[in-house]
mmCIF file of the N, C-alpha and C atoms, coordinates in Angstrom:
data_MODEL
# 
_entry.id   MODEL 
# 
loop_
_atom_site.group_PDB 
_atom_site.id 
_atom_site.type_symbol 
_atom_site.label_atom_id 
_atom_site.label_alt_id 
_atom_site.label_comp_id 
_atom_site.label_asym_id 
_atom_site.label_entity_id 
_atom_site.label_seq_id 
_atom_site.pdbx_PDB_ins_code 
_atom_site.Cartn_x 
_atom_site.Cartn_y 
_atom_site.Cartn_z 
_atom_site.occupancy 
_atom_site.B_iso_or_equiv 
_atom_site.pdbx_formal_charge 
_atom_site.auth_seq_id 
_atom_site.auth_comp_id 
_atom_site.auth_asym_id 
_atom_site.auth_atom_id 
_atom_site.pdbx_PDB_model_num 
ATOM 1   N N  . MET A 1 1  ? -17.985 -2.269 -24.359 1.00 0.00 ? 1  MET A N  1 
ATOM 2   C CA . MET A 1 1  ? -17.289 -0.554 -22.861 1.00 0.00 ? 1  MET A CA 1 
ATOM 3   C C  . MET A 1 1  ? -16.148 -0.799 -23.290 1.00 0.00 ? 1  MET A C  1 
ATOM 4   N N  . ILE A 1 2  ? -15.384 -1.663 -23.380 1.00 0.00 ? 2  ILE A N  1 
ATOM 5   C CA . ILE A 1 2  ? -13.688 -1.149 -22.837 1.00 0.00 ? 2  ILE A CA 1 
ATOM 6   C C  . ILE A 1 2  ? -13.516 -0.341 -24.712 1.00 0.00 ? 2  ILE A C  1 
ATOM 7   N N  . ARG A 1 3  ? -13.845 -0.568 -25.960 1.00 0.00 ? 3  ARG A N  1 
ATOM 8   C CA . ARG A 1 3  ? -13.931 -0.207 -27.132 1.00 0.00 ? 3  ARG A CA 1 
ATOM 9   C C  . ARG A 1 3  ? -14.042 1.769  -26.527 1.00 0.00 ? 3  ARG A C  1 
ATOM 10  N N  . ALA A 1 4  ? -15.503 1.687  -26.363 1.00 0.00 ? 4  ALA A N  1 
ATOM 11  C CA . ALA A 1 4  ? -15.575 3.327  -25.105 1.00 0.00 ? 4  ALA A CA 1 
ATOM 12  C C  . ALA A 1 4  ? -14.558 4.051  -24.307 1.00 0.00 ? 4  ALA A C  1 
ATOM 13  N N  . ILE A 1 5  ? -13.769 3.290  -23.435 1.00 0.00 ? 5  ILE A N  1 
ATOM 14  C CA . ILE A 1 5  ? -13.060 3.912  -22.710 1.00 0.00 ? 5  ILE A CA 1 
ATOM 15  C C  . ILE A 1 5  ? -12.242 3.714  -23.742 1.00 0.00 ? 5  ILE A C  1 
ATOM 16  N N  . LEU A 1 6  ? -11.256 2.979  -24.539 1.00 0.00 ? 6  LEU A N  1 
ATOM 17  C CA . LEU A 1 6  ? -9.837  2.856  -25.266 1.00 0.00 ? 6  LEU A CA 1 
ATOM 18  C C  . LEU A 1 6  ? -9.410  4.495  -24.894 1.00 0.00 ? 6  LEU A C  1 
ATOM 19  N N  . PRO A 1 7  ? -9.688  4.834  -25.509 1.00 0.00 ? 7  PRO A N  1 
ATOM 20  C CA . PRO A 1 7  ? -9.506  6.941  -26.004 1.00 0.00 ? 7  PRO A CA 1 
ATOM 21  C C  . PRO A 1 7  ? -8.806  7.170  -24.554 1.00 0.00 ? 7  PRO A C  1 
ATOM 22  N N  . CYS A 1 8  ? -9.459  6.812  -23.521 1.00 0.00 ? 8  CYS A N  1 
ATOM 23  C CA . CYS A 1 8  ? -8.621  7.243  -22.512 1.00 0.00 ? 8  CYS A CA 1 
ATOM 24  C C  . CYS A 1 8  ? -8.257  7.105  -21.706 1.00 0.00 ? 8  CYS A C  1 
ATOM 25  N N  . LEU A 1 9  ? -7.719  6.408  -22.353 1.00 0.00 ? 9  LEU A N  1 
ATOM 26  C CA . LEU A 1 9  ? -5.737  5.456  -22.665 1.00 0.00 ? 9  LEU A CA 1 
ATOM 27  C C  . LEU A 1 9  ? -5.537  6.143  -22.911 1.00 0.00 ? 9  LEU A C  1 
ATOM 28  N N  . GLU A 1 10 ? -5.751  6.644  -24.217 1.00 0.00 ? 10 GLU A N  1 
ATOM 29  C CA . GLU A 1 10 ? -5.007  7.613  -24.676 1.00 0.00 ? 10 GLU A CA 1 
ATOM 30  C C  . GLU A 1 10 ? -4.569  8.998  -24.498 1.00 0.00 ? 10 GLU A C  1 
ATOM 31  N N  . SER A 1 11 ? -5.186  9.136  -24.262 1.00 0.00 ? 11 SER A N  1 
ATOM 32  C CA . SER A 1 11 ? -5.156  10.784 -23.955 1.00 0.00 ? 11 SER A CA 1 
ATOM 33  C C  . SER A 1 11 ? -6.366  11.027 -22.818 1.00 0.00 ? 11 SER A C  1 
ATOM 34  N N  . PRO A 1 12 ? -5.892  10.855 -20.768 1.00 0.00 ? 12 PRO A N  1 
ATOM 35  C CA . PRO A 1 12 ? -6.519  11.043 -20.324 1.00 0.00 ? 12 PRO A CA 1 
ATOM 36  C C  . PRO A 1 12 ? -6.765  12.374 -19.817 1.00 0.00 ? 12 PRO A C  1 
ATOM 37  N N  . ARG A 1 13 ? -6.459  12.695 -20.336 1.00 0.00 ? 13 ARG A N  1 
ATOM 38  C CA . ARG A 1 13 ? -7.175  14.324 -19.713 1.00 0.00 ? 13 ARG A CA 1 
ATOM 39  C C  . ARG A 1 13 ? -7.920  15.176 -20.483 1.00 0.00 ? 13 ARG A C  1 
ATOM 40  N N  . ASP A 1 14 ? -8.298  14.408 -21.616 1.00 0.00 ? 14 ASP A N  1 
ATOM 41  C CA . ASP A 1 14 ? -9.948  14.401 -22.654 1.00 0.00 ? 14 ASP A CA 1 
ATOM 42  C C  . ASP A 1 14 ? -10.973 14.372 -21.567 1.00 0.00 ? 14 ASP A C  1 
ATOM 43  N N  . PRO A 1 15 ? -11.751 14.993 -22.150 1.00 0.00 ? 15 PRO A N  1 
ATOM 44  C CA . PRO A 1 15 ? -12.570 14.398 -21.576 1.00 0.00 ? 15 PRO A CA 1 
ATOM 45  C C  . PRO A 1 15 ? -13.217 13.152 -21.839 1.00 0.00 ? 15 PRO A C  1 
ATOM 46  N N  . ILE A 1 16 ? -14.388 12.530 -21.102 1.00 0.00 ? 16 ILE A N  1 
ATOM 47  C CA . ILE A 1 16 ? -14.425 11.102 -21.482 1.00 0.00 ? 16 ILE A CA 1 
ATOM 48  C C  . ILE A 1 16 ? -15.863 11.001 -21.457 1.00 0.00 ? 16 ILE A C  1 
ATOM 49  N N  . VAL A 1 17 ? -16.765 11.569 -22.274 1.00 0.00 ? 17 VAL A N  1 
ATOM 50  C CA . VAL A 1 17 ? -18.153 11.551 -22.877 1.00 0.00 ? 17 VAL A CA 1 
ATOM 51  C C  . VAL A 1 17 ? -18.446 9.811  -24.089 1.00 0.00 ? 17 VAL A C  1 
ATOM 52  N N  . PHE A 1 18 ? -19.765 9.255  -22.857 1.00 0.00 ? 18 PHE A N  1 
ATOM 53  C CA . PHE A 1 18 ? -19.505 8.340  -24.183 1.00 0.00 ? 18 PHE A CA 1 
ATOM 54  C C  . PHE A 1 18 ? -21.183 7.779  -23.407 1.00 0.00 ? 18 PHE A C  1 
ATOM 55  N N  . ASP A 1 19 ? -22.213 6.989  -24.501 1.00 0.00 ? 19 ASP A N  1 
ATOM 56  C CA . ASP A 1 19 ? -23.192 7.015  -24.535 1.00 0.00 ? 19 ASP A CA 1 
ATOM 57  C C  . ASP A 1 19 ? -23.298 6.106  -23.726 1.00 0.00 ? 19 ASP A C  1 
ATOM 58  N N  . GLY A 1 20 ? -24.639 5.345  -23.041 1.00 0.00 ? 20 GLY A N  1 
ATOM 59  C CA . GLY A 1 20 ? -24.909 4.432  -23.036 1.00 0.00 ? 20 GLY A CA 1 
ATOM 60  C C  . GLY A 1 20 ? -24.123 4.021  -21.032 1.00 0.00 ? 20 GLY A C  1 
ATOM 61  N N  . VAL A 1 21 ? -24.031 4.835  -20.502 1.00 0.00 ? 21 VAL A N  1 
ATOM 62  C CA . VAL A 1 21 ? -23.362 4.677  -18.947 1.00 0.00 ? 21 VAL A CA 1 
ATOM 63  C C  . VAL A 1 21 ? -24.539 4.558  -17.740 1.00 0.00 ? 21 VAL A C  1 
ATOM 64  N N  . THR A 1 22 ? -24.363 2.884  -17.740 1.00 0.00 ? 22 THR A N  1 
ATOM 65  C CA . THR A 1 22 ? -25.153 2.545  -16.684 1.00 0.00 ? 22 THR A CA 1 
ATOM 66  C C  . THR A 1 22 ? -25.170 2.595  -15.692 1.00 0.00 ? 22 THR A C  1 
ATOM 67  N N  . SER A 1 23 ? -25.695 2.051  -14.428 1.00 0.00 ? 23 SER A N  1 
ATOM 68  C CA . SER A 1 23 ? -24.441 1.492  -13.321 1.00 0.00 ? 23 SER A CA 1 
ATOM 69  C C  . SER A 1 23 ? -23.865 1.078  -13.065 1.00 0.00 ? 23 SER A C  1 
ATOM 70  N N  . GLU A 1 24 ? -24.392 -0.470 -13.325 1.00 0.00 ? 24 GLU A N  1 
ATOM 71  C CA . GLU A 1 24 ? -23.255 -2.183 -14.420 1.00 0.00 ? 24 GLU A CA 1 
ATOM 72  C C  . GLU A 1 24 ? -22.753 -1.688 -14.538 1.00 0.00 ? 24 GLU A C  1 
ATOM 73  N N  . THR A 1 25 ? -22.037 -0.452 -15.821 1.00 0.00 ? 25 THR A N  1 
ATOM 74  C CA . THR A 1 25 ? -20.986 0.109  -15.911 1.00 0.00 ? 25 THR A CA 1 
ATOM 75  C C  . THR A 1 25 ? -20.221 0.450  -14.706 1.00 0.00 ? 25 THR A C  1 
ATOM 76  N N  . VAL A 1 26 ? -20.829 1.568  -14.321 1.00 0.00 ? 26 VAL A N  1 
ATOM 77  C CA . VAL A 1 26 ? -19.884 1.756  -13.585 1.00 0.00 ? 26 VAL A CA 1 
ATOM 78  C C  . VAL A 1 26 ? -19.364 1.041  -12.510 1.00 0.00 ? 26 VAL A C  1 
ATOM 79  N N  . ALA A 1 27 ? -20.599 0.264  -12.072 1.00 0.00 ? 27 ALA A N  1 
ATOM 80  C CA . ALA A 1 27 ? -19.589 -0.897 -10.739 1.00 0.00 ? 27 ALA A CA 1 
ATOM 81  C C  . ALA A 1 27 ? -18.461 -2.012 -11.463 1.00 0.00 ? 27 ALA A C  1 
ATOM 82  N N  . VAL A 1 28 ? -18.424 -2.605 -12.905 1.00 0.00 ? 28 VAL A N  1 
ATOM 83  C CA . VAL A 1 28 ? -17.331 -3.071 -13.066 1.00 0.00 ? 28 VAL A CA 1 
ATOM 84  C C  . VAL A 1 28 ? -16.470 -2.126 -13.459 1.00 0.00 ? 28 VAL A C  1 
ATOM 85  N N  . LEU A 1 29 ? -16.018 -0.723 -14.268 1.00 0.00 ? 29 LEU A N  1 
ATOM 86  C CA . LEU A 1 29 ? -15.087 0.093  -13.383 1.00 0.00 ? 29 LEU A CA 1 
ATOM 87  C C  . LEU A 1 29 ? -14.796 0.093  -11.911 1.00 0.00 ? 29 LEU A C  1 
ATOM 88  N N  . GLU A 1 30 ? -15.448 0.386  -11.723 1.00 0.00 ? 30 GLU A N  1 
ATOM 89  C CA . GLU A 1 30 ? -14.958 0.031  -9.773  1.00 0.00 ? 30 GLU A CA 1 
ATOM 90  C C  . GLU A 1 30 ? -13.974 -0.782 -10.161 1.00 0.00 ? 30 GLU A C  1 
ATOM 91  N N  . ARG A 1 31 ? -14.971 -2.254 -9.411  1.00 0.00 ? 31 ARG A N  1 
ATOM 92  C CA . ARG A 1 31 ? -14.132 -3.318 -9.860  1.00 0.00 ? 31 ARG A CA 1 
ATOM 93  C C  . ARG A 1 31 ? -12.722 -3.270 -10.023 1.00 0.00 ? 31 ARG A C  1 
ATOM 94  N N  . GLU A 1 32 ? -12.239 -2.620 -11.173 1.00 0.00 ? 32 GLU A N  1 
ATOM 95  C CA . GLU A 1 32 ? -11.196 -2.777 -12.564 1.00 0.00 ? 32 GLU A CA 1 
ATOM 96  C C  . GLU A 1 32 ? -10.604 -1.682 -11.889 1.00 0.00 ? 32 GLU A C  1 
ATOM 97  N N  . ARG A 1 33 ? -10.742 -0.667 -11.256 1.00 0.00 ? 33 ARG A N  1 
ATOM 98  C CA . ARG A 1 33 ? -9.450  0.439  -10.952 1.00 0.00 ? 33 ARG A CA 1 
ATOM 99  C C  . ARG A 1 33 ? -9.950  -0.146 -9.090  1.00 0.00 ? 33 ARG A C  1 
ATOM 100 N N  . ASP A 1 34 ? -10.120 -1.182 -8.709  1.00 0.00 ? 34 ASP A N  1 
ATOM 101 C CA . ASP A 1 34 ? -10.409 -1.451 -7.543  1.00 0.00 ? 34 ASP A CA 1 
ATOM 102 C C  . ASP A 1 34 ? -8.535  -3.065 -7.219  1.00 0.00 ? 34 ASP A C  1 
ATOM 103 N N  . ARG A 1 35 ? -9.169  -3.247 -8.444  1.00 0.00 ? 35 ARG A N  1 
ATOM 104 C CA . ARG A 1 35 ? -8.855  -4.372 -8.858  1.00 0.00 ? 35 ARG A CA 1 
ATOM 105 C C  . ARG A 1 35 ? -7.031  -3.955 -9.208  1.00 0.00 ? 35 ARG A C  1 
ATOM 106 N N  . LEU A 1 36 ? -7.066  -3.584 -10.211 1.00 0.00 ? 36 LEU A N  1 
ATOM 107 C CA . LEU A 1 36 ? -5.747  -2.653 -10.100 1.00 0.00 ? 36 LEU A CA 1 
ATOM 108 C C  . LEU A 1 36 ? -5.180  -2.192 -9.313  1.00 0.00 ? 36 LEU A C  1 
ATOM 109 N N  . THR A 1 37 ? -5.216  -1.438 -8.405  1.00 0.00 ? 37 THR A N  1 
ATOM 110 C CA . THR A 1 37 ? -4.481  -0.476 -7.720  1.00 0.00 ? 37 THR A CA 1 
ATOM 111 C C  . THR A 1 37 ? -4.224  -2.015 -6.401  1.00 0.00 ? 37 THR A C  1 
ATOM 112 N N  . GLU A 1 38 ? -4.963  -2.314 -5.817  1.00 0.00 ? 38 GLU A N  1 
ATOM 113 C CA . GLU A 1 38 ? -4.468  -3.890 -5.317  1.00 0.00 ? 38 GLU A CA 1 
ATOM 114 C C  . GLU A 1 38 ? -3.641  -4.693 -6.300  1.00 0.00 ? 38 GLU A C  1 
ATOM 115 N N  . ARG A 1 39 ? -3.235  -4.277 -7.282  1.00 0.00 ? 39 ARG A N  1 
ATOM 116 C CA . ARG A 1 39 ? -1.967  -5.179 -8.189  1.00 0.00 ? 39 ARG A CA 1 
ATOM 117 C C  . ARG A 1 39 ? -0.581  -4.436 -7.872  1.00 0.00 ? 39 ARG A C  1 
ATOM 118 N N  . VAL A 1 40 ? -1.055  -2.921 -7.971  1.00 0.00 ? 40 VAL A N  1 
ATOM 119 C CA . VAL A 1 40 ? -0.095  -1.809 -7.874  1.00 0.00 ? 40 VAL A CA 1 
ATOM 120 C C  . VAL A 1 40 ? 0.498   -2.413 -6.732  1.00 0.00 ? 40 VAL A C  1 
ATOM 121 N N  . ASP A 1 41 ? -0.793  -2.277 -5.188  1.00 0.00 ? 41 ASP A N  1 
ATOM 122 C CA . ASP A 1 41 ? -0.236  -2.035 -4.284  1.00 0.00 ? 41 ASP A CA 1 
ATOM 123 C C  . ASP A 1 41 ? 1.221   -3.551 -3.346  1.00 0.00 ? 41 ASP A C  1 
ATOM 124 N N  . VAL A 1 42 ? 0.751   -4.241 -4.602  1.00 0.00 ? 42 VAL A N  1 
ATOM 125 C CA . VAL A 1 42 ? 1.540   -5.663 -4.511  1.00 0.00 ? 42 VAL A CA 1 
ATOM 126 C C  . VAL A 1 42 ? 3.009   -5.368 -5.547  1.00 0.00 ? 42 VAL A C  1 
ATOM 127 N N  . LEU A 1 43 ? 2.735   -5.299 -6.693  1.00 0.00 ? 43 LEU A N  1 
ATOM 128 C CA . LEU A 1 43 ? 4.603   -5.101 -6.989  1.00 0.00 ? 43 LEU A CA 1 
ATOM 129 C C  . LEU A 1 43 ? 5.424   -3.960 -6.454  1.00 0.00 ? 43 LEU A C  1 
ATOM 130 N N  . ALA A 1 44 ? 4.261   -3.127 -6.049  1.00 0.00 ? 44 ALA A N  1 
ATOM 131 C CA . ALA A 1 44 ? 5.480   -1.872 -4.525  1.00 0.00 ? 44 ALA A CA 1 
ATOM 132 C C  . ALA A 1 44 ? 5.732   -2.893 -3.742  1.00 0.00 ? 44 ALA A C  1 
ATOM 133 N N  . ARG A 1 45 ? 4.774   -3.162 -3.088  1.00 0.00 ? 45 ARG A N  1 
ATOM 134 C CA . ARG A 1 45 ? 5.781   -4.497 -2.054  1.00 0.00 ? 45 ARG A CA 1 
ATOM 135 C C  . ARG A 1 45 ? 7.064   -4.951 -2.308  1.00 0.00 ? 45 ARG A C  1 
ATOM 136 N N  . ASN A 1 46 ? 6.684   -5.495 -3.686  1.00 0.00 ? 46 ASN A N  1 
ATOM 137 C CA . ASN A 1 46 ? 7.865   -6.347 -3.431  1.00 0.00 ? 46 ASN A CA 1 
ATOM 138 C C  . ASN A 1 46 ? 8.300   -5.206 -4.345  1.00 0.00 ? 46 ASN A C  1 
ATOM 139 N N  . ARG A 1 47 ? 9.048   -4.873 -4.976  1.00 0.00 ? 47 ARG A N  1 
ATOM 140 C CA . ARG A 1 47 ? 9.874   -3.650 -4.986  1.00 0.00 ? 47 ARG A CA 1 
ATOM 141 C C  . ARG A 1 47 ? 10.204  -3.261 -4.058  1.00 0.00 ? 47 ARG A C  1 
ATOM 142 N N  . ASP A 1 48 ? 10.874  -2.641 -3.247  1.00 0.00 ? 48 ASP A N  1 
ATOM 143 C CA . ASP A 1 48 ? 10.809  -2.470 -2.106  1.00 0.00 ? 48 ASP A CA 1 
ATOM 144 C C  . ASP A 1 48 ? 11.013  -2.922 -1.402  1.00 0.00 ? 48 ASP A C  1 
ATOM 145 N N  . ALA A 1 49 ? 10.496  -4.334 -1.441  1.00 0.00 ? 49 ALA A N  1 
ATOM 146 C CA . ALA A 1 49 ? 11.739  -5.536 -0.691  1.00 0.00 ? 49 ALA A CA 1 
ATOM 147 C C  . ALA A 1 49 ? 12.499  -6.307 -1.492  1.00 0.00 ? 49 ALA A C  1 
ATOM 148 N N  . ILE A 1 50 ? 12.897  -6.816 -2.313  1.00 0.00 ? 50 ILE A N  1 
ATOM 149 C CA . ILE A 1 50 ? 14.010  -6.041 -3.443  1.00 0.00 ? 50 ILE A CA 1 
ATOM 150 C C  . ILE A 1 50 ? 14.945  -5.363 -3.476  1.00 0.00 ? 50 ILE A C  1 
ATOM 151 N N  . GLY A 1 51 ? 14.894  -4.317 -3.704  1.00 0.00 ? 51 GLY A N  1 
ATOM 152 C CA . GLY A 1 51 ? 15.425  -3.237 -3.189  1.00 0.00 ? 51 GLY A CA 1 
ATOM 153 C C  . GLY A 1 51 ? 16.227  -3.467 -1.277  1.00 0.00 ? 51 GLY A C  1 
ATOM 154 N N  . ASP A 1 52 ? 15.243  -3.696 -0.888  1.00 0.00 ? 52 ASP A N  1 
ATOM 155 C CA . ASP A 1 52 ? 15.636  -3.424 0.854   1.00 0.00 ? 52 ASP A CA 1 
ATOM 156 C C  . ASP A 1 52 ? 16.771  -5.302 0.545   1.00 0.00 ? 52 ASP A C  1 
ATOM 157 N N  . TYR A 1 53 ? 15.977  -5.622 -0.113  1.00 0.00 ? 53 TYR A N  1 
ATOM 158 C CA . TYR A 1 53 ? 17.382  -6.591 0.205   1.00 0.00 ? 53 TYR A CA 1 
ATOM 159 C C  . TYR A 1 53 ? 18.942  -6.819 -0.969  1.00 0.00 ? 53 TYR A C  1 
ATOM 160 N N  . LEU A 1 54 ? 18.669  -6.422 -2.085  1.00 0.00 ? 54 LEU A N  1 
ATOM 161 C CA . LEU A 1 54 ? 19.957  -5.378 -2.818  1.00 0.00 ? 54 LEU A CA 1 
ATOM 162 C C  . LEU A 1 54 ? 20.419  -4.517 -2.402  1.00 0.00 ? 54 LEU A C  1 
ATOM 163 N N  . ALA A 1 55 ? 20.447  -3.926 -0.580  1.00 0.00 ? 55 ALA A N  1 
ATOM 164 C CA . ALA A 1 55 ? 20.127  -2.580 0.099   1.00 0.00 ? 55 ALA A CA 1 
ATOM 165 C C  . ALA A 1 55 ? 21.732  -3.126 0.940   1.00 0.00 ? 55 ALA A C  1 
ATOM 166 N N  . GLU A 1 56 ? 20.435  -4.851 1.133   1.00 0.00 ? 56 GLU A N  1 
ATOM 167 C CA . GLU A 1 56 ? 20.943  -4.783 2.694   1.00 0.00 ? 56 GLU A CA 1 
ATOM 168 C C  . GLU A 1 56 ? 22.899  -6.142 1.767   1.00 0.00 ? 56 GLU A C  1 
ATOM 169 N N  . LEU A 1 57 ? 22.678  -6.892 0.814   1.00 0.00 ? 57 LEU A N  1 
ATOM 170 C CA . LEU A 1 57 ? 23.865  -7.342 0.249   1.00 0.00 ? 57 LEU A CA 1 
ATOM 171 C C  . LEU A 1 57 ? 24.115  -6.577 -0.520  1.00 0.00 ? 57 LEU A C  1 
ATOM 172 N N  . GLN A 1 58 ? 25.266  -5.179 -0.982  1.00 0.00 ? 58 GLN A N  1 
ATOM 173 C CA . GLN A 1 58 ? 24.930  -4.174 -0.711  1.00 0.00 ? 58 GLN A CA 1 
ATOM 174 C C  . GLN A 1 58 ? 26.040  -3.821 0.302   1.00 0.00 ? 58 GLN A C  1 
ATOM 175 N N  . ARG A 1 59 ? 25.021  -3.782 1.370   1.00 0.00 ? 59 ARG A N  1 
ATOM 176 C CA . ARG A 1 59 ? 25.958  -3.302 3.216   1.00 0.00 ? 59 ARG A CA 1 
ATOM 177 C C  . ARG A 1 59 ? 27.010  -4.440 3.358   1.00 0.00 ? 59 ARG A C  1 
ATOM 178 N N  . ARG A 1 60 ? 26.762  -5.933 2.850   1.00 0.00 ? 60 ARG A N  1 
ATOM 179 C CA . ARG A 1 60 ? 27.295  -6.535 3.340   1.00 0.00 ? 60 ARG A CA 1 
ATOM 180 C C  . ARG A 1 60 ? 28.717  -6.934 2.534   1.00 0.00 ? 60 ARG A C  1 
ATOM 181 N N  . ALA A 1 61 ? 28.266  -6.555 1.502   1.00 0.00 ? 61 ALA A N  1 
ATOM 182 C CA . ALA A 1 61 ? 29.706  -6.808 0.353   1.00 0.00 ? 61 ALA A CA 1 
ATOM 183 C C  . ALA A 1 61 ? 30.523  -5.381 1.014   1.00 0.00 ? 61 ALA A C  1 
ATOM 184 N N  . GLY A 1 62 ? 30.351  -5.089 0.553   1.00 0.00 ? 62 GLY A N  1 
ATOM 185 C CA . GLY A 1 62 ? 30.962  -3.852 1.193   1.00 0.00 ? 62 GLY A CA 1 
ATOM 186 C C  . GLY A 1 62 ? 31.842  -2.838 1.793   1.00 0.00 ? 62 GLY A C  1 
# 
């Protein structure tokens, strides 16, 4: 499945068409998308927390 999907990662605007799509394939891709979305959200919160911390340190130093 990964081999079939890899071309879309290099050129996401091209139409994605590959044979053998099953409901299981769709479910796996949905779970992976959701897992990645959750990870992105965690990373964004961590980035923002670090930015807030740095801003407070700079405010106190300045």
